[in-house]
C-alpha positions as protocol buffer text, in pm:
chain_id: "A"
residue {
  index: 1
  type: MET
  ca { x: 7840 y: 7725 z: 10435 }
}
residue {
  index: 2
  type: ASP
  ca { x: 8026 y: 7763 z: 10110 }
}
residue {
  index: 3
  type: GLY
  ca { x: 8327 y: 7945 z: 10255 }
}
residue {
  index: 4
  type: TYR
  ca { x: 8459 y: 8278 z: 10141 }
}
residue {
  index: 5
  type: HIS
  ca { x: 8760 y: 8412 z: 9955 }
}
residue {
  index: 6
  type: HIS
  ca { x: 9069 y: 8525 z: 10146 }
}
residue {
  index: 7
  type: GLU
  ca { x: 9275 y: 8823 z: 10032 }
}
residue {
  index: 8
  type: ASP
  ca { x: 9481 y: 8590 z: 9813 }
}
residue {
  index: 9
  type: GLY
  ca { x: 9165 y: 8478 z: 9630 }
}
residue {
  index: 10
  type: GLU
  ca { x: 9163 y: 8124 z: 9770 }
}
residue {
  index: 11
  type: ARG
  ca { x: 8826 y: 7995 z: 9890 }
}
residue {
  index: 12
  type: MET
  ca { x: 8850 y: 7902 z: 10257 }
}
residue {
  index: 13
  type: HIS
  ca { x: 8628 y: 7738 z: 10515 }
}
residue {
  index: 14
  type: GLU
  ca { x: 8690 y: 7860 z: 10870 }
}
residue {
  index: 15
  type: ALA
  ca { x: 8576 y: 7772 z: 11217 }
}
residue {
  index: 16
  type: LEU
  ca { x: 8625 y: 7900 z: 11568 }
}
residue {
  index: 17
  type: VAL
  ca { x: 8654 y: 7597 z: 11795 }
}
residue {
  index: 18
  type: CYS
  ca { x: 8602 y: 7610 z: 12171 }
}
residue {
  index: 19
  type: VAL
  ca { x: 8809 y: 7342 z: 12343 }
}
residue {
  index: 20
  type: ARG
  ca { x: 8859 y: 7215 z: 12694 }
}
residue {
  index: 21
  type: LEU
  ca { x: 9167 y: 7014 z: 12780 }
}
residue {
  index: 22
  type: ARG
  ca { x: 9110 y: 6679 z: 12942 }
}
residue {
  index: 23
  type: VAL
  ca { x: 9228 y: 6660 z: 13304 }
}
residue {
  index: 24
  type: SER
  ca { x: 9526 y: 6445 z: 13205 }
}
residue {
  index: 25
  type: THR
  ca { x: 9625 y: 6662 z: 12905 }
}
residue {
  index: 26
  type: PRO
  ca { x: 9897 y: 6926 z: 12956 }
}
residue {
  index: 27
  type: GLY
  ca { x: 9859 y: 7255 z: 12769 }
}
residue {
  index: 28
  type: SER
  ca { x: 10189 y: 7187 z: 12593 }
}
residue {
  index: 29
  type: ARG
  ca { x: 10025 y: 6898 z: 12404 }
}
residue {
  index: 30
  type: LEU
  ca { x: 9766 y: 7135 z: 12255 }
}
residue {
  index: 31
  type: LEU
  ca { x: 10039 y: 7386 z: 12167 }
}
residue {
  index: 32
  type: ASP
  ca { x: 10250 y: 7119 z: 11997 }
}
residue {
  index: 33
  type: PHE
  ca { x: 9951 y: 7003 z: 11795 }
}
residue {
  index: 34
  type: LEU
  ca { x: 9857 y: 7356 z: 11687 }
}
residue {
  index: 35
  type: ARG
  ca { x: 10213 y: 7440 z: 11582 }
}
residue {
  index: 36
  type: ASP
  ca { x: 10217 y: 7135 z: 11352 }
}
residue {
  index: 37
  type: GLU
  ca { x: 9856 y: 7160 z: 11226 }
}
residue {
  index: 38
  type: PRO
  ca { x: 9846 y: 7335 z: 10885 }
}
residue {
  index: 39
  type: CYS
  ca { x: 9482 y: 7441 z: 10937 }
}
residue {
  index: 40
  type: ALA
  ca { x: 9556 y: 7624 z: 11265 }
}
residue {
  index: 41
  type: ARG
  ca { x: 9558 y: 8001 z: 11214 }
}
residue {
  index: 42
  type: GLN
  ca { x: 9529 y: 8150 z: 11563 }
}
residue {
  index: 43
  type: ALA
  ca { x: 9458 y: 8038 z: 11918 }
}
residue {
  index: 44
  type: TRP
  ca { x: 9392 y: 8202 z: 12249 }
}
residue {
  index: 45
  type: TRP
  ca { x: 9398 y: 8074 z: 12608 }
}
residue {
  index: 46
  type: ILE
  ca { x: 9059 y: 8160 z: 12757 }
}
residue {
  index: 47
  type: ALA
  ca { x: 8974 y: 8219 z: 13123 }
}
residue {
  index: 48
  type: ALA
  ca { x: 8624 y: 8072 z: 13121 }
}
residue {
  index: 49
  type: ASP
  ca { x: 8440 y: 7742 z: 13111 }
}
residue {
  index: 50
  type: LEU
  ca { x: 8679 y: 7637 z: 12835 }
}
residue {
  index: 51
  type: ASP
  ca { x: 9055 y: 7644 z: 12802 }
}
residue {
  index: 52
  type: ALA
  ca { x: 9118 y: 7771 z: 12451 }
}
residue {
  index: 53
  type: MET
  ca { x: 8960 y: 7916 z: 12139 }
}
residue {
  index: 54
  type: VAL
  ca { x: 9118 y: 7794 z: 11814 }
}
residue {
  index: 55
  type: ARG
  ca { x: 9072 y: 7944 z: 11468 }
}
residue {
  index: 56
  type: LEU
  ca { x: 9105 y: 7684 z: 11191 }
}
residue {
  index: 57
  type: ALA
  ca { x: 9094 y: 7741 z: 10815 }
}
residue {
  index: 58
  type: ALA
  ca { x: 9109 y: 7498 z: 10523 }
}
residue {
  index: 59
  type: PRO
  ca { x: 9032 y: 7501 z: 10149 }
}
residue {
  index: 60
  type: SER
  ca { x: 8766 y: 7229 z: 10196 }
}
residue {
  index: 61
  type: ARG
  ca { x: 8511 y: 7137 z: 10459 }
}
residue {
  index: 62
  type: THR
  ca { x: 8653 y: 6786 z: 10472 }
}
residue {
  index: 63
  type: LEU
  ca { x: 8998 y: 6913 z: 10574 }
}
residue {
  index: 64
  type: LEU
  ca { x: 8842 y: 7150 z: 10826 }
}
residue {
  index: 65
  type: GLN
  ca { x: 8635 y: 6870 z: 10982 }
}
residue {
  index: 66
  type: ARG
  ca { x: 8944 y: 6650 z: 10998 }
}
residue {
  index: 67
  type: ALA
  ca { x: 9137 y: 6923 z: 11181 }
}
residue {
  index: 68
  type: VAL
  ca { x: 8851 y: 6961 z: 11432 }
}
residue {
  index: 69
  type: ALA
  ca { x: 8845 y: 6584 z: 11490 }
}
residue {
  index: 70
  type: ASP
  ca { x: 9224 y: 6582 z: 11534 }
}
residue {
  index: 71
  type: LEU
  ca { x: 9192 y: 6829 z: 11822 }
}
residue {
  index: 72
  type: ASP
  ca { x: 9025 y: 6544 z: 12006 }
}
residue {
  index: 73
  type: ARG
  ca { x: 9234 y: 6254 z: 11876 }
}
residue {
  index: 74
  type: ARG
  ca { x: 9582 y: 6406 z: 11863 }
}
residue {
  index: 75
  type: ALA
  ca { x: 9572 y: 6709 z: 12094 }
}
residue {
  index: 76
  type: GLY
  ca { x: 9379 y: 6556 z: 12382 }
}
residue {
  index: 77
  type: ALA
  ca { x: 9122 y: 6834 z: 12379 }
}
residue {
  index: 78
  type: GLU
  ca { x: 8750 y: 6797 z: 12416 }
}
residue {
  index: 79
  type: VAL
  ca { x: 8578 y: 6997 z: 12142 }
}
residue {
  index: 80
  type: VAL
  ca { x: 8306 y: 7187 z: 12323 }
}
residue {
  index: 81
  type: ARG
  ca { x: 8159 y: 7386 z: 12037 }
}
residue {
  index: 82
  type: VAL
  ca { x: 8237 y: 7466 z: 11673 }
}
residue {
  index: 83
  type: HIS
  ca { x: 8129 y: 7797 z: 11517 }
}
residue {
  index: 84
  type: SER
  ca { x: 8151 y: 7824 z: 11138 }
}
residue {
  index: 85
  type: VAL
  ca { x: 8277 y: 8156 z: 11007 }
}
residue {
  index: 86
  type: LEU
  ca { x: 8060 y: 8280 z: 10721 }
}
residue {
  index: 87
  type: ARG
  ca { x: 8265 y: 8586 z: 10624 }
}
residue {
  index: 88
  type: PRO
  ca { x: 8464 y: 8860 z: 10796 }
}
residue {
  index: 89
  type: LEU
  ca { x: 8303 y: 9190 z: 10894 }
}
residue {
  index: 90
  type: GLU
  ca { x: 8439 y: 9506 z: 10740 }
}
residue {
  index: 91
  type: LEU
  ca { x: 8569 y: 9716 z: 11030 }
}
residue {
  index: 92
  type: PRO
  ca { x: 8763 y: 10040 z: 11008 }
}
residue {
  index: 93
  type: GLY
  ca { x: 9135 y: 10012 z: 11076 }
}
residue {
  index: 94
  type: PRO
  ca { x: 9293 y: 10188 z: 11375 }
}
residue {
  index: 95
  type: THR
  ca { x: 9402 y: 10484 z: 11160 }
}
residue {
  index: 96
  type: GLN
  ca { x: 9055 y: 10528 z: 11009 }
}
residue {
  index: 97
  type: SER
  ca { x: 8864 y: 10582 z: 11332 }
}
residue {
  index: 98
  type: GLN
  ca { x: 8928 y: 10818 z: 11616 }
}
residue {
  index: 99
  type: PRO
  ca { x: 8879 y: 10700 z: 11975 }
}
residue {
  index: 100
  type: ARG
  ca { x: 8571 y: 10839 z: 12141 }
}
residue {
  index: 101
  type: ARG
  ca { x: 8623 y: 11069 z: 12434 }
}
residue {
  index: 102
  type: LEU
  ca { x: 8429 y: 10992 z: 12745 }
}
residue {
  index: 103
  type: ASN
  ca { x: 8261 y: 11281 z: 12921 }
}
residue {
  index: 104
  type: SER
  ca { x: 8382 y: 11310 z: 13277 }
}
residue {
  index: 105
  type: ARG
  ca { x: 8137 y: 11441 z: 13534 }
}
C-alpha cells in the first residue's frame, strides 16, 4: 500500500484497527492514549467480539506501525486485526441524494 492523498495534498497511510481491551485494562486508559496519540483520527466503541475500532493515519508506514504497536504497549489493548485503507470511496453527500421511500403494503 502506497497510501493516498488527503484533501490537503499530504500523502497518508491509514488503518482501521480492531482492538480488545485486556481484562485488567479500563476503557479510560484507551481513551487517554487515543487523545494523546497524533495518529488517532477517530474511534468507536463496538458491541461485538471486540471493544473498539480505531482509525489511525500517518504520513509514513513506519509511524502508522508504531501507533498500532503502541495500542498494545501503552494503551493496554490487544490488537485483534489491522485493515489497511487503500483509498476512500466517493459517496454522494446527504444533500446530493434523496432518501428512498419504502412501499407500504
